[in-house]
N, C-alpha and C positions, 0 to 999 in steps of 0.2 A: 103711279107718280103725280101728285096732288100740283095743284099750279093756285095760286095767292095772286089775284089783281087789287092793286092799292088804286083807287080812284082818289088825289086828290080834288077838292072842291073850290080849289081858289082859281079854277076859270069859270066860274059859273054869279050870276049875280047878284049883289049881296044886297039888303035894306042900309041905308046910309049911314042908321046908325049899329050898325052889328058893330059886335065888339071880337074881332081877332084873338085868334089861341097863339100865346106870342112862346111856350114851350110844354112839354110834358115829359116824367118822370116816371120812375116808376119804385118804389120801395126797395126794393131787394136788385142790383147790379150782377149778380152771382148765386146762383142756390147747389144744391148738391141734393140729390134725390135718388134713394133706393127705386130697384122697376117694377112698377106697379106702386107707388107712390104719387100724391098729387099736392100740388099746393098753389094757391089764389093768390099770383099778382096784384097789386095794386095801381092801378096808373092816376099819376094827377096830374090836373092837366092845369096851366096856368095861362089867364088868369082866372082867378072861381069862376067868374059868369059871366065868363066866352058864349058868343052864340052859338057857335053849334060846335061840341063840345063829342060827339063823335068818334071813335076814331078803330082804325082794324088792328087785329094782331096775325101773326104769320109766326111758323118753328121753319128757321134753315135746313130741317131732317124731321120730318115726319114720323119717321123709323123711331127714329131713339126719343122725340118728346112730342107730345101734341100741345099744342093751346086752345080753348074754344073765345065766345065770341064776349065770353067775361074776366077773361085772363086767368084762368086755369089751368095750370099747368100741369101734364097727366105725364108720368115717366114711365116707359114702354119699352127700350132695352138699352142697355151700358154702351158709351160712348158721350159726347159733346156735342149740344144744339145750340142753338139762341132763338130764342126769341123774341122779336121786334113788335111794337107795338107803334104804329102810326095814325097821326090825326088828322082829319078830311080834310078840316081846316088847315089850309098852312102847310102840310104834308111835314109837320114834324114828328120826327122820328127819336126813339129812345130801346135801349140793350137792356137782356138779360142773359146771361152764361147762363146753359143748365147740364151741370157736370151729371151722369144715372150712373151706377153704378150698383154690379150683381147683390141680389140679399145675401145673407147669409146665412 
């Protein structure tokens, strides 16, 4: 069993001129992959010049699909998983549903 701890930086002191994250979005909200396939999700943080653009990635079920620190999704076995990306500044989140099917 894997645990993912998301720590948001909202409570940390910031410089007076820090530009806060307003939102985060992904290039896809749903993807379908065959077992063994990979797909690179792309996160867009607004504003583009936010001071702290770091984000963490997680999967609701790592037996079905995993995601690395860059948003690369790997399909492991049939089923459905939700990939979540969360900004450290502001705890803004968005998700992508991944449906994994068997290879033919």
